C-alpha positions in Angstrom: 53.3 108.6 -145.5 55.3 105.5 -146.6 54.2 103.2 -149.4 55.8 99.9 -150.2 54.6 97.6 -153.0 54.9 93.9 -152.7 53.4 92.8 -156.0 49.9 92.7 -157.4 47.6 94.9 -155.3 49.6 94.3 -152.1 50.9 97.4 -150.5 52.0 98.2 -146.9 51.2 101.8 -146.2 52.1 103.8 -143.1 49.5 106.5 -143.0 49.1 108.9 -140.1 49.3 106.7 -137.0 48.2 103.5 -138.8 49.9 100.8 -140.8 47.8 99.1 -143.4 48.5 96.1 -145.6 46.2 95.9 -148.6 45.6 92.5 -150.1 48.5 90.7 -148.3 47.7 87.3 -150.0 48.7 88.9 -153.3 52.3 89.6 -152.2 55.0 88.0 -154.3 56.0 84.6 -153.0 59.5 85.8 -152.0 57.9 87.9 -149.2 56.8 86.4 -145.9 53.1 87.1 -145.7 53.0 86.8 -141.8 56.0 89.2 -141.4 54.5 91.6 -144.0 51.3 92.0 -142.0 53.0 92.1 -138.6 51.2 94.7 -136.5 49.4 96.3 -139.4 45.7 96.3 -140.2 45.1 93.8 -143.0 42.6 94.9 -145.7 41.5 92.0 -147.8 38.6 93.7 -149.6 36.7 97.0 -149.9 34.2 96.0 -147.2 36.7 96.0 -144.4 35.1 97.1 -141.1 37.4 100.2 -140.7 36.3 101.7 -144.0 32.9 103.4 -144.7 31.4 103.3 -148.2 32.7 105.9 -150.5 29.4 106.4 -152.2 27.8 107.5 -149.0 30.6 109.9 -148.1 30.8 112.9 -150.4 33.9 115.0 -150.0 33.4 118.0 -147.8 35.3 121.2 -148.7 36.9 123.4 -146.1 37.8 127.1 -146.1 41.4 126.3 -146.6 42.3 127.7 -143.2 44.4 125.3 -141.1 42.4 126.1 -137.9 39.2 124.9 -139.6 40.6 121.4 -140.5 43.2 120.6 -138.0 40.8 118.8 -135.7 38.8 117.0 -138.4 38.7 113.2 -137.7 40.5 110.8 -140.0 38.3 109.1 -142.5 38.8 105.7 -144.2 36.5 105.1 -147.2 36.2 102.4 -149.8 34.4 101.4 -152.9 34.9 98.8 -155.6 38.6 98.9 -156.4 39.0 102.3 -154.6 40.2 103.5 -151.2 40.5 106.9 -149.7 42.6 107.5 -146.6 42.1 111.0 -145.4 43.8 112.7 -142.4 43.2 116.5 -142.6 44.9 118.8 -143.1 48.1 117.1 -144.2 47.5 113.7 -145.8 45.2 112.2 -148.3 45.8 109.0 -150.2 43.6 107.7 -153.0 44.2 104.1 -154.1 42.8 102.9 -157.4 42.8 99.3 -158.7 42.6 99.9 -162.4 41.5 96.3 -163.1 38.2 96.8 -161.2 35.2 98.2 -163.0 35.1 101.5 -161.3 32.6 104.3 -161.0 33.9 107.8 -160.6 33.6 107.9 -156.8 37.1 109.3 -156.1 37.2 112.1 -158.7 37.0 115.1 -156.3 38.9 113.2 -153.6 42.0 113.3 -155.8 42.4 117.1 -155.4 45.7 117.6 -153.5 46.0 113.9 -152.8 48.6 111.3 -153.5 47.0 109.0 -156.0 48.3 105.4 -156.1 47.1 103.5 -159.2 47.8 99.8 -159.8 47.3 98.2 -163.1 48.8 97.4 -166.5 50.9 100.0 -168.3 48.1 100.8 -170.7 45.7 101.2 -167.8 48.1 103.6 -166.0 48.7 105.5 -169.2 45.0 105.9 -169.7 44.7 107.4 -166.2 46.6 110.4 -167.5 43.5 111.4 -169.5 41.6 111.8 -166.3 41.3 115.6 -165.9 40.7 115.3 -162.1 44.3 114.0 -161.8 45.7 117.5 -162.8 45.1 118.7 -159.2 46.7 115.6 -157.5 49.7 116.3 -155.4 51.6 113.2 -156.7 50.8 110.2 -158.9 52.3 106.8 -158.1 51.9 104.0 -160.7 52.4 100.4 -159.7 52.8 98.8 -163.2 52.1 95.1 -163.0 53.5 94.4 -166.5 56.8 96.3 -166.3 58.0 94.7 -169.6 55.3 96.9 -171.4 56.6 100.1 -169.8 57.4 102.7 -172.4 59.0 105.7 -170.7 58.7 107.9 -173.8 55.0 107.4 -174.1 54.6 107.9 -170.3 56.6 111.2 -170.4 54.7 112.5 -173.4 51.3 111.8 -171.8 52.3 113.0 -168.4 53.2 116.5 -169.4 53.9 118.4 -166.1 52.2 115.9 -163.8 54.3 114.6 -161.0 54.6 110.8 -161.5 56.6 108.2 -159.7 56.8 104.5 -160.5 56.6 102.1 -157.6 59.2 99.3 -157.5 58.5 96.0 -155.7 60.1 96.0 -152.3 61.2 99.6 -152.3 59.5 102.2 -150.1 58.3 105.5 -151.3 58.4 108.2 -148.5 56.3 111.3 -148.9 
């Protein structure tokens, strides 16, 4: 999985066999929007045809045995300000737009997942109070107001959670 942030809610994500660009029109002006999308699937809103509604797709648990999940199909789910990209058994990415009025549709999906949250520093910091994030594999914060970033507060709130800060134009490979 490779995640590159281009500002706002714009991310280019290599996930499984697919390349997605979420909200390409929100990329910073110094990035070429046409080149950014290239051969990727452009996702402009939560009702993209490739994504099924999150609310109608409860998470299914498995026995934990690789043989039971290795042939499960990939799933792409969305809700207001939320996306789940699920490719059993290895990859799960949960994307949360913290500026959207969200319901808790992704809570159980965060277990073992990479969770990418985009929002202000205060919104990202508040995410650390979400108990369901304790079981996430990795947290990635895209802080839209980096001037407000307070590393001491973030470190104190994070405890032992694995957190990485996204930087515009730099890829994160997991």
